[in-house]
C-alpha positions as a LaTeX table, in Angstrom:
\begin{tabular}{lrrr}
\hline
Residue & $x$ (\AA) & $y$ (\AA) & $z$ (\AA) \\
\hline
Met1 & 84.76 & 96.13 & 77.43 \\
Ser2 & 84.00 & 99.54 & 76.01 \\
Ile3 & 85.41 & 102.94 & 76.72 \\
Ser4 & 84.33 & 106.48 & 75.96 \\
Ile5 & 86.48 & 109.56 & 76.36 \\
Glu6 & 84.89 & 112.99 & 76.59 \\
Thr7 & 86.96 & 116.13 & 76.15 \\
Leu8 & 86.18 & 118.69 & 78.80 \\
Glu9 & 87.65 & 122.17 & 79.14 \\
Gly10 & 91.40 & 122.57 & 78.86 \\
Ser11 & 93.29 & 119.29 & 79.03 \\
Gln12 & 90.66 & 117.52 & 81.14 \\
Arg13 & 89.09 & 114.25 & 80.00 \\
Arg14 & 86.21 & 112.19 & 81.36 \\
Val15 & 86.78 & 108.46 & 80.87 \\
Thr16 & 83.87 & 105.99 & 81.14 \\
Ile17 & 84.70 & 102.29 & 81.13 \\
Ile18 & 81.99 & 99.61 & 80.79 \\
Val19 & 82.89 & 95.99 & 81.52 \\
Ala20 & 80.55 & 92.97 & 81.27 \\
Ala21 & 79.47 & 91.82 & 84.73 \\
Asp22 & 80.15 & 88.14 & 84.05 \\
Lys23 & 83.78 & 88.88 & 83.15 \\
Ile24 & 84.24 & 90.96 & 86.28 \\
Glu25 & 82.66 & 88.29 & 88.49 \\
Ala26 & 84.82 & 85.48 & 87.08 \\
Ala27 & 88.05 & 87.48 & 87.37 \\
Tyr28 & 87.11 & 88.66 & 90.85 \\
Lys29 & 86.42 & 85.16 & 92.21 \\
Glu30 & 89.67 & 83.84 & 90.74 \\
Gln31 & 91.69 & 86.65 & 92.29 \\
Leu32 & 89.94 & 86.27 & 95.65 \\
Lys33 & 90.92 & 82.59 & 95.85 \\
Gly34 & 94.58 & 83.32 & 95.18 \\
Tyr35 & 94.67 & 86.36 & 97.41 \\
Ala36 & 92.98 & 84.62 & 100.35 \\
Lys37 & 95.70 & 81.94 & 100.44 \\
Asn38 & 98.53 & 84.44 & 100.77 \\
Ala39 & 96.95 & 87.55 & 102.34 \\
Arg40 & 98.91 & 89.02 & 105.23 \\
Val41 & 97.03 & 91.61 & 107.25 \\
Asp42 & 98.15 & 92.85 & 110.65 \\
Gly43 & 96.05 & 91.37 & 113.41 \\
Phe44 & 94.93 & 88.29 & 111.45 \\
Val45 & 96.35 & 84.80 & 110.97 \\
Lys46 & 97.50 & 84.30 & 107.34 \\
Val47 & 94.48 & 82.24 & 106.16 \\
Lys48 & 91.93 & 83.87 & 108.51 \\
Val49 & 91.58 & 87.34 & 107.00 \\
Pro50 & 87.88 & 88.29 & 106.86 \\
His51 & 86.37 & 88.01 & 103.38 \\
Gln52 & 84.87 & 91.51 & 103.59 \\
Leu53 & 88.34 & 92.97 & 104.11 \\
Leu54 & 89.65 & 91.00 & 101.13 \\
Asn55 & 86.65 & 92.12 & 99.06 \\
Asn56 & 87.41 & 95.78 & 99.76 \\
Val57 & 91.08 & 95.42 & 98.80 \\
Leu58 & 90.37 & 93.42 & 95.64 \\
Ala59 & 87.54 & 95.65 & 94.45 \\
Trp60 & 89.84 & 98.67 & 94.45 \\
Gln61 & 92.64 & 96.71 & 92.74 \\
Leu62 & 90.25 & 95.55 & 90.01 \\
Val63 & 89.00 & 99.07 & 89.28 \\
Lys64 & 92.56 & 100.37 & 89.26 \\
Met65 & 93.75 & 97.60 & 86.93 \\
Cys66 & 90.98 & 98.29 & 84.36 \\
Tyr67 & 91.60 & 102.02 & 84.53 \\
Leu68 & 95.37 & 101.74 & 84.05 \\
Met69 & 94.97 & 99.21 & 81.24 \\
Lys70 & 92.61 & 101.48 & 79.30 \\
Cys71 & 94.76 & 104.55 & 79.92 \\
Asn72 & 97.67 & 102.66 & 78.40 \\
Val73 & 95.64 & 101.56 & 75.36 \\
His74 & 94.49 & 105.10 & 74.64 \\
Ser75 & 97.83 & 106.78 & 75.46 \\
Leu76 & 96.40 & 108.70 & 78.41 \\
Met77 & 98.35 & 109.65 & 81.53 \\
Pro78 & 96.72 & 108.11 & 84.64 \\
Val79 & 95.85 & 110.44 & 87.52 \\
Ile80 & 96.06 & 107.84 & 90.31 \\
Ala81 & 99.21 & 106.76 & 92.09 \\
Asp82 & 100.39 & 103.15 & 92.35 \\
\hline
\end{tabular}
């Protein structure tokens, strides 16, 4: 995983995070298995939530997790809410 931080005008920063695809894929599949067993979504039986819906939720969580982790490492204040 690599990160680059560009200083823009004022206090703005541009953060670019690059993660190896094989690491993302492995972590994603592992999380999808665990999440699928316990996912509760209105309108669906517990174990019958469509995989596309789970994919959308997990993709955002993965991006958010990487972003927050790298912000913490580099002592940056995140600009997304929990």
